C-alpha positions as CSV (number, residue, x, y, z in Angstrom):
1,X,-26.4,20.4,-32.1
2,X,-24.2,17.6,-33.2
3,X,-23.4,16.7,-29.6
4,X,-27.2,16.7,-28.9
5,X,-27.8,14.3,-31.7
6,X,-25.0,12.0,-30.7
7,X,-26.4,11.9,-27.2
8,X,-29.8,10.8,-28.4
9,X,-28.3,8.0,-30.4
10,X,-26.7,6.5,-27.3
11,X,-30.0,6.4,-25.3
12,X,-31.6,3.0,-24.9
13,X,-35.3,2.3,-24.7
14,X,-36.4,1.1,-21.2
15,X,-37.6,-2.2,-22.7
16,X,-34.2,-2.8,-24.2
17,X,-32.5,-2.1,-20.8
18,X,-34.9,-4.6,-19.2
19,X,-34.1,-7.2,-21.8
20,X,-30.3,-6.7,-21.4
21,X,-30.7,-7.1,-17.6
22,X,-32.7,-10.3,-18.0
23,X,-30.1,-11.7,-20.4
24,X,-27.3,-10.9,-17.9
25,X,-29.3,-12.5,-15.1
26,X,-30.0,-15.6,-17.1
27,X,-26.3,-15.8,-18.1
28,X,-25.2,-15.6,-14.5
29,X,-27.8,-18.2,-13.4
30,X,-26.7,-20.5,-16.2
31,X,-23.1,-20.2,-15.2
32,X,-24.0,-21.0,-11.6
33,X,-26.1,-24.0,-12.7
34,X,-23.5,-25.4,-15.0
35,X,-20.3,-24.7,-13.1
36,X,-21.3,-24.7,-9.5
37,X,-22.0,-22.2,-6.8
38,X,-18.4,-21.1,-6.5
39,X,-18.5,-19.6,-10.1
40,X,-21.8,-17.9,-9.3
41,X,-20.3,-16.5,-6.1
42,X,-17.3,-15.1,-8.0
43,X,-19.5,-13.5,-10.7
44,X,-21.8,-11.9,-8.3
45,X,-18.8,-10.5,-6.4
46,X,-17.4,-8.6,-9.3
47,X,-19.1,-5.2,-8.5
48,X,-17.9,-5.4,-4.9
49,X,-14.4,-6.3,-6.1
50,X,-14.3,-3.3,-8.4
51,X,-15.4,-1.0,-5.6
52,X,-12.8,-2.5,-3.3
53,X,-10.0,-1.9,-5.9
54,X,-11.1,1.7,-6.2
55,X,-10.8,2.2,-2.5
56,X,-7.5,0.3,-2.3
57,X,-6.0,2.3,-5.0
58,X,-6.9,5.6,-3.3
59,X,-6.3,4.4,0.3
60,X,-3.7,1.6,0.5
61,X,-4.3,1.3,4.3
62,X,-7.4,-0.6,3.3
63,X,-5.2,-3.5,2.5
64,X,-4.0,-3.9,6.1
65,X,-7.6,-3.5,7.5
66,X,-8.7,-6.2,4.9
67,X,-6.2,-8.6,6.2
68,X,-7.3,-8.0,9.8
69,X,-11.0,-8.5,9.0
70,X,-10.4,-11.6,6.9
71,X,-8.3,-13.1,9.7
72,X,-11.4,-12.9,11.9
73,X,-14.2,-13.9,9.5
74,X,-12.5,-16.7,7.6
75,X,-13.3,-19.3,10.3
76,X,-17.0,-18.2,10.2
77,X,-17.1,-18.6,6.4
78,X,-15.5,-22.0,6.7
79,X,-18.0,-23.3,9.2
80,X,-21.2,-21.6,8.0
81,X,-20.9,-21.8,4.2
82,X,-20.4,-24.6,1.8
83,X,-18.9,-22.4,-0.9
84,X,-15.7,-24.2,-2.2
85,X,-13.7,-21.0,-2.3
86,X,-10.2,-20.7,-0.6
87,X,-11.1,-17.7,1.5
88,X,-7.7,-17.8,3.1
89,X,-6.0,-16.7,-0.1
90,X,-7.9,-13.4,0.3
91,X,-5.3,-12.3,2.9
92,X,-2.4,-13.0,0.6
93,X,-4.1,-11.3,-2.3
94,X,-5.0,-8.1,-0.3
95,X,-1.5,-7.7,1.0
96,X,0.2,-8.3,-2.4
97,X,-2.2,-5.9,-4.1
98,X,-1.4,-3.3,-1.4
99,X,2.3,-3.5,-2.3
100,X,1.5,-3.3,-6.0
101,X,-0.6,-0.2,-5.4
102,X,2.1,1.4,-3.3
103,X,4.8,1.0,-6.0
104,X,2.5,2.0,-8.9
105,X,1.0,5.1,-7.4
106,X,2.3,6.1,-4.0
107,X,6.0,5.4,-4.1
108,X,6.9,9.1,-4.5
109,X,5.0,10.2,-1.4
110,X,5.8,7.5,1.1
111,X,8.9,7.1,3.3
112,X,9.9,3.5,2.8
113,X,12.9,4.0,5.1
114,X,10.4,3.7,8.0
115,X,10.5,-0.1,7.3
116,X,14.3,-0.1,7.4
117,X,14.8,-1.4,11.0
118,X,15.8,-4.4,13.0
119,X,12.3,-5.9,13.3
120,X,11.9,-6.1,9.5
121,X,15.5,-7.4,9.1
122,X,14.8,-10.2,11.5
123,X,11.5,-11.0,9.8
124,X,13.4,-11.1,6.5
125,X,15.9,-13.6,7.8
126,X,13.2,-15.7,9.2
127,X,11.2,-15.6,6.0
128,X,14.4,-16.6,4.1
129,X,14.7,-19.7,6.3
130,X,11.0,-20.5,5.8
131,X,11.5,-20.3,2.0
132,X,14.5,-22.7,2.2
133,X,12.3,-25.2,4.0
134,X,10.8,-26.0,0.6
135,X,14.0,-28.0,-0.1
136,X,14.1,-29.7,3.3
137,X,15.0,-33.3,2.5
138,X,12.7,-34.5,5.3
139,X,9.7,-32.7,3.9
140,X,7.1,-34.8,2.1
141,X,4.8,-32.2,0.5
142,X,5.3,-28.8,-1.3
143,X,1.5,-28.2,-0.9
144,X,1.8,-28.6,2.9
145,X,4.8,-26.2,2.9
146,X,2.7,-23.6,0.9
147,X,-0.3,-23.7,3.3
148,X,1.9,-23.6,6.4
149,X,4.5,-21.0,5.4
150,X,1.8,-18.3,5.0
151,X,0.9,-18.3,8.7
152,X,4.4,-19.2,9.9
153,X,6.2,-16.4,8.1
154,X,4.6,-14.8,5.1
155,X,1.9,-12.7,6.7
156,X,4.2,-11.2,9.3
157,X,6.8,-10.5,6.5
158,X,4.2,-8.7,4.4
159,X,2.1,-6.9,7.1
160,X,4.7,-5.4,9.5
161,X,6.7,-3.4,6.9
162,X,3.3,-2.1,5.6
163,X,2.4,-1.0,9.1
164,X,5.6,0.9,9.5
165,X,5.1,2.7,6.2
166,X,1.4,3.3,6.2
167,X,0.5,3.7,9.8
168,X,2.3,7.0,10.5
169,X,-0.2,8.6,12.9
170,X,-1.8,7.7,16.2
171,X,-5.2,7.7,14.5
172,X,-4.1,4.9,12.3
173,X,-3.1,2.7,15.3
174,X,-6.3,3.6,17.2
175,X,-8.4,2.7,14.2
176,X,-6.6,-0.7,13.9
177,X,-6.9,-1.4,17.6
178,X,-10.6,-0.5,17.9
179,X,-11.4,-2.7,14.9
180,X,-9.4,-5.5,16.6
181,X,-11.2,-4.7,19.9
182,X,-14.6,-4.9,18.2
183,X,-14.0,-8.3,16.8
184,X,-12.6,-9.5,20.1
185,X,-15.7,-8.3,22.0
186,X,-17.8,-10.2,19.4
187,X,-15.7,-13.2,20.1
188,X,-16.3,-12.9,23.8
189,X,-20.1,-12.6,23.3
190,X,-20.1,-15.6,20.9
191,X,-18.1,-17.6,23.5
192,X,-20.5,-16.8,26.3
193,X,-23.4,-17.9,24.0
194,X,-21.6,-21.2,23.4
195,X,-21.0,-21.7,27.1
196,X,-24.5,-20.9,28.2
197,X,-26.8,-21.9,25.3
198,X,-24.6,-24.5,23.5
199,X,-23.1,-24.6,20.0
200,X,-25.0,-24.1,16.7
201,X,-25.7,-26.8,14.2
202,X,-22.7,-25.8,12.0
203,X,-20.4,-25.8,15.0
204,X,-21.7,-29.2,16.1
205,X,-21.0,-30.5,12.7
206,X,-17.4,-29.2,13.0
207,X,-17.1,-31.0,16.3
208,X,-18.5,-34.2,15.0
209,X,-16.0,-34.2,12.1
210,X,-13.1,-34.7,14.5
211,X,-12.7,-31.5,16.6
212,X,-14.6,-33.0,19.5
213,X,-11.5,-35.1,20.5
214,X,-9.7,-31.9,21.5
215,X,-12.6,-29.7,22.3
216,X,-14.8,-31.8,24.6
217,X,-12.9,-33.0,27.7
218,X,-14.6,-35.0,30.4
219,X,-18.0,-34.0,28.9
220,X,-17.2,-30.3,29.0
221,X,-16.8,-28.0,26.0
222,X,-13.6,-26.1,25.4
223,X,-15.2,-22.9,24.1
224,X,-13.8,-21.8,20.7
225,X,-16.1,-18.9,19.8
226,X,-16.0,-18.2,16.1
227,X,-12.2,-18.7,16.0
228,X,-10.4,-21.6,14.3
229,X,-10.1,-23.6,17.6
230,X,-10.0,-23.2,21.3
231,X,-6.2,-22.8,21.4
232,X,-6.3,-19.8,19.0
233,X,-9.2,-18.3,20.9
234,X,-7.5,-18.7,24.3
235,X,-4.3,-17.1,23.1
236,X,-6.2,-14.2,21.4
237,X,-8.1,-13.5,24.5
238,X,-5.0,-13.6,26.6
239,X,-3.5,-11.0,24.2
240,X,-6.6,-8.8,24.4
241,X,-6.6,-9.1,28.2
242,X,-3.1,-7.8,28.7
243,X,-3.6,-5.1,26.1
244,X,-6.7,-3.8,27.7
245,X,-5.3,-3.8,31.2
246,X,-2.2,-1.9,30.0
247,X,-4.4,0.7,28.2
248,X,-6.4,1.0,31.4
249,X,-3.3,2.4,33.0
250,X,-2.8,4.9,30.2
251,X,-3.8,8.6,29.9
252,X,-7.4,8.1,28.7
253,X,-10.8,9.5,29.8
254,X,-12.6,7.7,32.6
255,X,-15.2,6.2,30.2
256,X,-12.5,4.7,28.0
257,X,-10.6,3.4,31.0
258,X,-13.8,1.7,32.2
259,X,-14.2,0.1,28.7
260,X,-10.7,-1.2,28.7
261,X,-11.0,-2.6,32.2
262,X,-14.3,-4.4,31.5
263,X,-13.1,-5.9,28.2
264,X,-9.9,-7.0,30.0
265,X,-11.9,-8.8,32.7
266,X,-14.2,-10.5,30.1
267,X,-11.2,-11.4,28.0
268,X,-9.7,-13.3,30.9
269,X,-13.0,-14.9,31.5
270,X,-13.1,-16.0,27.9
271,X,-9.6,-17.3,28.2
272,X,-10.8,-19.5,31.0
273,X,-13.7,-20.7,29.0
274,X,-11.4,-21.8,26.2
275,X,-9.6,-24.2,28.6
276,X,-6.3,-23.3,27.0
277,X,-3.8,-23.6,29.8
278,X,-0.8,-22.4,27.7
279,X,-2.6,-19.2,27.0
280,X,-1.9,-18.1,30.6
281,X,1.6,-17.3,29.5
282,X,0.4,-14.6,27.2
283,X,-0.9,-12.1,29.9
284,X,1.7,-13.4,32.3
285,X,4.8,-12.7,30.2
286,X,3.1,-9.7,28.6
287,X,2.6,-8.2,32.1
288,X,6.2,-8.9,33.2
289,X,7.5,-7.3,30.0
290,X,5.3,-4.2,30.5
291,X,6.5,-3.8,34.1
292,X,10.1,-4.0,33.0
293,X,9.6,-1.4,30.2
294,X,7.8,1.3,32.2
295,X,10.5,1.6,34.9
296,X,7.8,2.9,37.3
297,X,8.6,1.6,40.8
298,X,5.1,2.1,42.2
299,X,3.4,0.2,39.3
300,X,6.1,-2.5,39.3
301,X,5.3,-3.2,43.0
302,X,1.5,-3.2,42.4
303,X,1.9,-5.4,39.3
304,X,4.2,-7.8,41.0
305,X,1.8,-8.2,43.9
306,X,-1.2,-8.8,41.6
307,X,0.8,-11.4,39.6
308,X,2.1,-13.1,42.7
309,X,-1.5,-13.2,44.1
310,X,-2.8,-14.7,40.8
311,X,-0.1,-17.3,40.8
312,X,-0.6,-18.3,44.4
313,X,-4.4,-18.5,43.9
314,X,-3.9,-21.1,41.2
315,X,-0.9,-22.9,42.7
316,X,-1.4,-23.1,46.4
317,X,-5.2,-22.9,47.0
318,X,-8.2,-25.0,46.0
319,X,-10.7,-22.0,46.0
320,X,-13.2,-22.4,43.1
321,X,-11.9,-25.9,42.4
322,X,-15.5,-26.9,41.5
323,X,-15.3,-24.6,38.5
324,X,-14.2,-26.5,35.4
325,X,-12.3,-23.7,33.9
326,X,-10.4,-22.8,37.1
327,X,-9.6,-26.5,37.7
328,X,-8.2,-26.9,34.2
329,X,-6.1,-23.8,34.5
330,X,-4.6,-25.1,37.8
331,X,-3.3,-28.2,36.0
332,X,-1.0,-25.9,34.0
333,X,0.9,-25.3,37.3
334,X,0.8,-28.9,38.5
335,X,3.9,-30.9,37.7
336,X,2.1,-34.1,38.6
337,X,-0.7,-33.5,36.1
338,X,-1.3,-36.5,33.9
339,X,-1.7,-34.6,30.7
340,X,1.4,-32.6,31.4
341,X,3.3,-35.8,31.9
342,X,2.0,-37.0,28.5
343,X,3.3,-33.8,26.9
344,X,6.7,-34.3,28.5
345,X,6.9,-37.9,27.2
346,X,5.9,-36.7,23.7
347,X,8.6,-34.0,23.7
348,X,11.2,-36.6,24.7
349,X,10.1,-38.6,21.7
350,X,10.4,-35.6,19.5
351,X,13.9,-35.0,20.9
352,X,14.9,-38.5,19.7
353,X,13.2,-38.0,16.3
354,X,15.0,-34.7,15.7
355,X,18.5,-36.1,16.3
356,X,20.3,-35.7,13.0
357,X,17.5,-33.5,11.7
358,X,18.6,-29.9,12.4
359,X,16.1,-28.4,9.9
360,X,13.2,-30.4,11.3
361,X,10.6,-32.5,9.5
362,X,9.5,-29.8,7.1
363,X,6.7,-27.2,7.2
364,X,3.2,-28.7,7.3
365,X,4.5,-32.1,8.5
366,X,2.4,-32.0,11.8
367,X,-1.2,-31.4,12.6
368,X,-4.0,-31.2,10.1
369,X,-1.7,-30.5,7.1
370,X,0.4,-33.5,8.0
371,X,-2.7,-35.7,8.2
372,X,-3.8,-34.4,4.9
373,X,-0.6,-34.5,2.8
374,X,1.6,-37.1,4.5
375,X,-0.7,-39.1,6.8
376,X,1.6,-42.1,7.2
377,X,4.7,-40.3,8.5
378,X,5.7,-40.1,12.2
379,X,5.3,-36.3,12.5
380,X,1.8,-36.4,11.0
381,X,0.7,-38.5,14.0
382,X,2.7,-36.6,16.6
383,X,0.5,-34.2,18.7
384,X,2.5,-30.9,18.8
385,X,0.2,-29.5,21.6
386,X,1.6,-26.0,21.2
387,X,3.0,-23.5,18.7
388,X,6.6,-23.7,19.8
389,X,6.7,-27.5,19.9
390,X,5.3,-27.4,16.4
391,X,7.9,-24.9,15.3
392,X,10.6,-27.2,16.7
393,X,9.2,-30.3,15.0
394,X,8.8,-28.6,11.6
395,X,11.9,-26.3,11.5
396,X,14.3,-28.2,13.8
397,X,16.8,-26.8,16.3
398,X,17.7,-23.9,14.0
399,X,14.1,-22.8,13.7
400,X,13.5,-23.2,17.4
401,X,16.6,-21.2,18.4
402,X,15.7,-18.4,15.9
């Protein structure tokens, strides 16, 4: 009886509930009006954040999937929204929270020795070198170091040990791969739309703000899909291409083999649309490594013939020369190409600059971060034209060798 009376006392009249809801709505609206849309966005996100924490606490694998999804959608959020929120930090937060959850709740049940291997050891050494770059005497900005070191070392350092510990079944890897495959297919469709129908208003604005200098060559668009840029898109498509063709040779059902083969073909087509010549190395070197690892004489012969044919097609013929993408890919194998000559000249200048600078010019000293944080320095105005050239410029001979 006492419990029944107590329950009645806690009940609220429907009108009171409506009034409370209206007050909360008014409060959220007022905060948005007074403090900007970013505060409103954060407040409205609270229920979803709480639900996410519940799932993360129960299933720590969610943290790895979150990092993967954010890696794909952050460029979309950056181009299509004007919300002044650093979405990129979401990757850092999700990974750090995953580690916290593991050590608070799951440390008794997980085998952390799975992350005790040479890969993680090498990543740890590399991350240590990246951290020491903050005191590089040539560096000009700690902020540039912070933004750059995340992609250069931190994400790998956090994700790969997590994968060794949490992804302990084939199903985990298949789930991860199919999620990656799905976003890649979306990227291919988006790229074909850009190529056939043109870019959207938001993408055109991005091009007008400076990206056109590297993404429109001789009046032709280097397709970038929804990725950060054409270079990233081309390399990602090269990676998906070789992955799908390798899986096509695996012990799967015919329908799945057909899916892998079709996605592999379209991934290579998307690579061509990106106009990223250096991305050819991704399926090329990946294919060579695969052939070495399988130690299957028949497949090695077939693979070698296919790769030799592909190389000869680009190097020694003029077939499909009228196609812009094929013509641009051929320039990657032409030592007389003008743009290749410019790259060689730039690298010679970099060699001269790095004399006496074994640790490089500091993380974030080239590219967009260099232009933002140290615009008047030599490296800020140096075109790195590739990831490994950028690593050499920013981390020096030591970083390049490592």
